[in-house]
N, CA and C of each residue as an Amber inpcrd file, in Angstrom:
protein
   297
 -43.6490000  52.2380000  72.9550000 -43.1980000  50.8730000  72.8100000
 -44.3180000  49.9230000  73.2310000 -44.4620000  48.8700000  72.4900000
 -45.5370000  47.9240000  72.7530000 -45.1720000  46.9560000  73.8730000
 -46.1630000  46.4700000  74.5690000 -45.9530000  45.5060000  75.6420000
 -46.2540000  44.0900000  75.1960000 -46.4070000  43.8640000  73.8930000
 -46.7180000  42.5470000  73.3580000 -45.4850000  41.6500000  73.4710000
 -45.5330000  40.6050000  74.2960000 -44.3580000  39.7450000  74.4690000
 -44.0330000  38.9160000  73.2240000 -44.9560000  38.8470000  72.2940000
 -44.7310000  38.0400000  71.0950000 -44.4010000  38.8930000  69.8730000
 -44.0180000  40.1290000  70.0750000 -43.7790000  41.0470000  68.9570000
 -42.6500000  40.5550000  68.0480000 -41.5850000  40.0250000  68.6250000
 -40.4670000  39.5320000  67.8040000 -40.9180000  38.3330000  66.9820000
 -41.6190000  37.4130000  67.6160000 -42.1230000  36.2300000  66.9080000
 -43.0520000  36.6380000  65.7650000 -43.9480000  37.5710000  66.0320000
 -44.8810000  38.0310000  64.9920000 -44.1420000  38.6880000  63.8370000
 -43.1450000  39.5130000  64.1470000 -42.3780000  40.1730000  63.0920000
 -41.5940000  39.1700000  62.2570000 -40.9580000  38.2080000  62.9140000
 -40.2090000  37.1900000  62.1760000 -41.1310000  36.3610000  61.2840000
 -42.2850000  35.9910000  61.8020000 -43.2400000  35.2110000  61.0020000
 -43.8050000  36.0310000  59.8520000 -43.8530000  37.3240000  60.0090000
 -44.2910000  38.1950000  58.9240000 -43.2140000  38.3040000  57.8420000
 -41.9760000  38.4800000  58.2600000 -40.8650000  38.5980000  57.3130000
 -40.6440000  37.2740000  56.5780000 -40.6650000  36.1830000  57.3220000
 -40.4090000  34.8570000  56.7520000 -41.7020000  34.0490000  56.7470000
 -42.6360000  34.4790000  55.9290000 -43.9260000  33.7890000  55.8490000
 -43.7300000  32.4000000  55.2490000 -44.6000000  31.4660000  55.5730000
 -44.4970000  30.1270000  54.9830000 -44.5030000  30.1570000  53.4540000
 -45.3200000  31.0150000  52.8620000 -45.3590000  31.1100000  51.3940000
 -44.0140000  31.5710000  50.8480000 -43.4220000  32.5900000  51.4790000
 -42.1270000  33.0910000  51.0110000 -41.0560000  32.0140000  51.1610000
 -41.0500000  31.3120000  52.2950000 -40.0550000  30.2690000  52.5280000
 -40.1880000  29.1340000  51.5140000 -41.4280000  28.7030000  51.2380000
 -41.6350000  27.6240000  50.2600000 -41.2110000  28.0590000  48.8590000
 -41.5710000  29.2730000  48.4730000 -41.1950000  29.7880000  47.1540000
 -39.6700000  29.8700000  47.0290000 -39.0190000  30.3740000  48.0420000
 -37.5620000  30.5070000  48.0230000 -36.8900000  29.1360000  48.0070000
 -37.4550000  28.1780000  48.7240000 -36.9070000  26.8210000  48.7010000
 -36.9550000  26.2490000  47.2880000 -38.0390000  26.5130000  46.5710000
 -38.1470000  26.0580000  45.1800000 -37.1660000  26.8090000  44.2780000
 -37.0980000  28.1220000  44.4460000 -36.2330000  28.9500000  43.5930000
 -34.7520000  28.6260000  43.7560000 -34.3440000  28.2500000  44.9420000
 -32.9260000  27.9540000  45.1840000 -32.5760000  26.5010000  44.8980000
 -33.5570000  25.7070000  44.5150000 -33.3110000  24.3110000  44.2010000
 -33.2860000  23.3960000  45.4110000 -33.6520000  23.9240000  46.5670000
 -33.6850000  23.0990000  47.7700000 -34.7460000  22.0050000  47.6490000
 -35.8700000  22.3480000  47.0430000 -36.9510000  21.3840000  46.8430000
 -36.8700000  20.8680000  45.4170000 -36.6150000  19.5880000  45.3130000
 -36.6100000  18.9670000  43.9940000 -37.9260000  18.2400000  43.7580000
 -38.4830000  17.7070000  44.8280000 -39.8160000  17.1100000  44.8160000
 -40.3060000  17.0990000  46.2490000 -41.5940000  17.1730000  46.4050000
 -42.1730000  17.2220000  47.7470000 -42.0120000  15.8550000  48.4140000
 -41.3300000  15.8500000  49.5260000 -41.0960000  14.6120000  50.2560000
 -41.4890000  14.8180000  51.7110000 -40.8020000  14.1310000  52.5960000
 -41.1340000  14.1880000  54.0220000 -40.7570000  15.5050000  54.6820000
 -39.6830000  16.1260000  54.2620000 -39.1730000  17.3180000  54.9390000
 -40.0210000  18.5360000  54.5780000 -40.5180000  19.2190000  55.6050000
 -41.2050000  20.4980000  55.4090000 -40.1420000  21.5750000  55.5890000
 -39.8440000  22.2970000  54.5350000 -38.7420000  23.2610000  54.5700000
 -39.0480000  24.4770000  55.4350000 -40.3040000  24.7430000  55.6880000
 -40.6610000  25.8270000  56.6110000 -40.2510000  25.4220000  58.0280000
 -40.6060000  24.2110000  58.4120000 -40.2260000  23.7350000  59.7490000
 -38.7070000  23.6290000  59.8520000 -38.0740000  23.1370000  58.8030000
 -36.6190000  23.0080000  58.8210000 -35.9570000  24.3760000  59.0070000
 -36.4710000  25.4020000  58.3270000 -35.9290000  26.7580000  58.4710000
 -35.9750000  27.1920000  59.9300000 -37.1380000  27.0520000  60.5640000
 -37.2760000  27.5170000  61.9410000 -36.4350000  26.6830000  62.9090000
 -36.3320000  25.3870000  62.6820000 -35.4890000  24.5580000  63.5430000
 -34.0300000  24.9760000  63.4100000 -33.5780000  25.2060000  62.1800000
 -32.1780000  25.5860000  61.9820000 -31.8810000  26.9840000  62.5030000
 -32.7870000  27.9230000  62.3170000 -32.4940000  29.2960000  62.7270000
 -32.6950000  29.5230000  64.2180000 -33.6500000  28.8600000  64.8090000
 -33.9210000  29.1010000  66.2260000 -33.3460000  28.0240000  67.1360000
 -32.9710000  26.8900000  66.5730000 -32.5180000  25.7820000  67.3980000
 -31.0230000  25.6650000  67.5370000 -30.2700000  26.5000000  66.8450000
 -28.8170000  26.3710000  66.8900000 -28.2200000  27.5840000  67.5740000
 -27.3600000  27.3490000  68.5150000 -26.7080000  28.4580000  69.1930000
 -26.1780000  28.0280000  70.5390000 -25.7150000  28.9770000  71.2820000
 -25.1570000  28.7030000  72.5960000 -26.2410000  28.1140000  73.4900000
 -25.8980000  27.0020000  74.1200000 -26.7710000  26.3080000  75.0690000
 -28.0410000  25.7670000  74.4240000 -28.0730000  25.7130000  73.1030000
 -29.2130000  25.1140000  72.4200000 -28.7360000  23.8160000  71.7660000
 -29.1250000  23.5840000  70.5440000 -28.7540000  22.3510000  69.8540000
 -27.3190000  22.4530000  69.3400000 -26.5260000  21.4320000  69.5710000
 -25.1220000  21.4710000  69.1800000 -24.7630000  20.4580000  68.0990000
 -25.6680000  19.5840000  67.7640000 -25.3620000  18.5790000  66.7580000
 -26.4980000  18.4910000  65.7490000 -26.1750000  17.9420000  64.5900000
 -27.2160000  17.7100000  63.5880000 -28.2380000  16.7070000  64.0990000
 -27.7940000  15.7520000  64.9000000 -28.7180000  14.7640000  65.4630000
 -29.7250000  15.4240000  66.4030000 -29.2730000  16.3750000  67.2110000
 -30.2100000  17.0440000  68.1170000 -31.1400000  17.9770000  67.3410000
 -30.6440000  18.5710000  66.2580000 -31.5240000  19.3690000  65.4040000
 -32.5630000  18.4760000  64.7320000 -32.1540000  17.2780000  64.3440000
 -33.0910000  16.3140000  63.7420000 -34.1880000  15.9650000  64.7450000
 -33.8130000  15.7250000  65.9880000 -34.8210000  15.4220000  67.0170000
 -35.7740000  16.6060000  67.2100000 -35.2490000  17.8250000  67.1570000
 -36.1060000  19.0130000  67.2680000 -37.0650000  19.0970000  66.0850000
 -36.5570000  18.7920000  64.8940000 -37.4170000  18.7870000  63.7060000
 -38.5280000  17.7490000  63.8690000 -38.1670000  16.5480000  64.2860000
 -39.1550000  15.4740000  64.4400000 -40.2260000  15.8570000  65.4540000
 -39.8180000  16.5280000  66.5000000 -40.7930000  16.9740000  67.5090000
 -41.7160000  18.0420000  66.9340000 -41.1550000  19.0080000  66.2070000
 -41.9630000  20.0870000  65.6290000 -42.8800000  19.5710000  64.5260000
 -42.3850000  18.6310000  63.7300000 -43.1600000  18.1150000  62.6000000
 -44.0350000  16.9320000  62.9980000 -43.8410000  16.4220000  64.1920000
 -44.5290000  15.2260000  64.6910000 -44.4400000  14.0650000  63.7000000
 -43.2300000  13.8400000  63.2060000 -42.9910000  12.6880000  62.3500000
 -41.5290000  12.2740000  62.4630000 -41.2940000  10.9940000  62.3330000
 -39.9410000  10.4530000  62.3840000 -39.3130000  10.5020000  61.0050000
 -38.0160000  10.7580000  60.9650000 -37.2520000  10.7720000  59.7190000
 -36.1300000   9.7500000  59.8050000 -35.7860000   9.2060000  58.6650000
 -34.5820000   8.3800000  58.6360000 -33.3920000   9.3300000  58.7080000
 -32.2730000   8.8240000  59.1440000 -31.0780000   9.6630000  59.2090000
 -30.7450000  10.2330000  57.8370000 -30.8560000   9.4100000  56.8080000
 -30.5510000   9.8660000  55.4530000 -31.4370000  11.0030000  54.9950000
 -32.7230000  10.9250000  55.3200000 -33.6440000  11.9980000  54.9260000
 -33.2230000  13.3370000  55.5100000 -32.6820000  13.3130000  56.7040000
 -32.2580000  14.5410000  57.3750000 -30.8900000  15.0080000  56.8780000
 -29.9070000  14.1220000  56.9700000 -28.5360000  14.5240000  56.6650000
 -28.3330000  14.8780000  55.1970000 -29.0990000  14.2590000  54.3070000
 -28.9550000  14.5450000  52.8780000 -29.5030000  15.9270000  52.4970000
 -30.1560000  16.6000000  53.4130000 -30.6730000  17.9560000  53.1480000
 -29.5930000  19.0220000  53.2950000 -28.4680000  18.6750000  53.9030000
 -27.4040000  19.6410000  54.1300000 -26.5150000  19.6920000  52.8910000
 -26.9700000  20.5060000  51.9360000 -26.3710000  20.5810000  50.6080000
 -26.0540000  22.0260000  50.2510000 -25.4730000  22.2100000  49.0910000
 -25.2390000  23.5680000  48.5870000 -26.5540000  24.3050000  48.3540000
 -27.6040000  23.5740000  48.0210000 -28.9190000  24.2050000  47.8430000
 -29.4510000  24.7470000  49.1640000 -29.1860000  24.0420000  50.2600000
 -29.5810000  24.5570000  51.5760000 -28.8090000  25.8270000  51.8830000
 -27.5350000  25.8530000  51.5460000 -26.7190000  27.0580000  51.7420000
 -27.3060000  28.2130000  50.9470000 -27.6820000  27.9690000  49.6940000
 -28.2700000  29.0200000  48.8530000 -29.5960000  29.4970000  49.4460000
 -30.3970000  28.5690000  49.9470000 -31.6760000  28.9130000  50.5760000
 -31.4540000  29.7840000  51.8090000 -30.5510000  29.3560000  52.6880000
 -30.2960000  30.1310000  53.9050000 -29.6780000  31.4880000  53.5910000
 -28.8310000  31.5550000  52.5740000 -28.2640000  32.8250000  52.1440000
 -29.3790000  33.7660000  51.6600000 -30.3080000  33.2380000  50.8770000
 -31.4430000  34.0460000  50.4100000 -32.2750000  34.5280000  51.5920000
 -32.4260000  33.6990000  52.6090000 -33.1800000  34.0920000  53.7990000
 -32.4770000  35.2110000  54.5620000 -31.1590000  35.1070000  54.6700000
 -30.3970000  36.1610000  55.3480000 -30.5370000  37.4750000  54.5830000
 -30.3820000  37.4240000  53.2770000 -30.4980000  38.6380000  52.4630000
 -31.8990000  39.2480000  52.5850000 -32.9020000  38.4080000  52.5900000
 -34.2930000  38.8650000  52.7420000 -34.4790000  39.5340000  54.1000000
 -33.9170000  38.9300000  55.1440000 -34.0290000  39.5030000  56.4900000
 -33.3210000  40.8360000  56.6000000 -32.1840000  40.9680000  55.9350000
 -31.4280000  42.2260000  55.9700000 -32.1860000  43.3290000  55.2350000
 -32.7910000  42.9560000  54.1170000 -33.5540000  43.9530000  53.3420000
 -34.7100000  44.4730000  54.1380000
């Protein structure tokens, strides 16, 4: 067994590479045109920022996104991303992770 404390992070970043995430975002219709939201950052904020004792609201997830992306978003830019296309994107990510 390895003593690398970052082994889980490295494996997750390998499975969900930025290229794969961007391609999947396009394929699922999540990206209609390139705008302010980086879907790679959004993926990591949503998957790692939500849970027990972590972020409990969309507003707190938005603040986490803004901190990670180092840019401010309007409320509409954030909340309008929670669509059926986001569901399809996250479903594709779950299936990819299971495979």
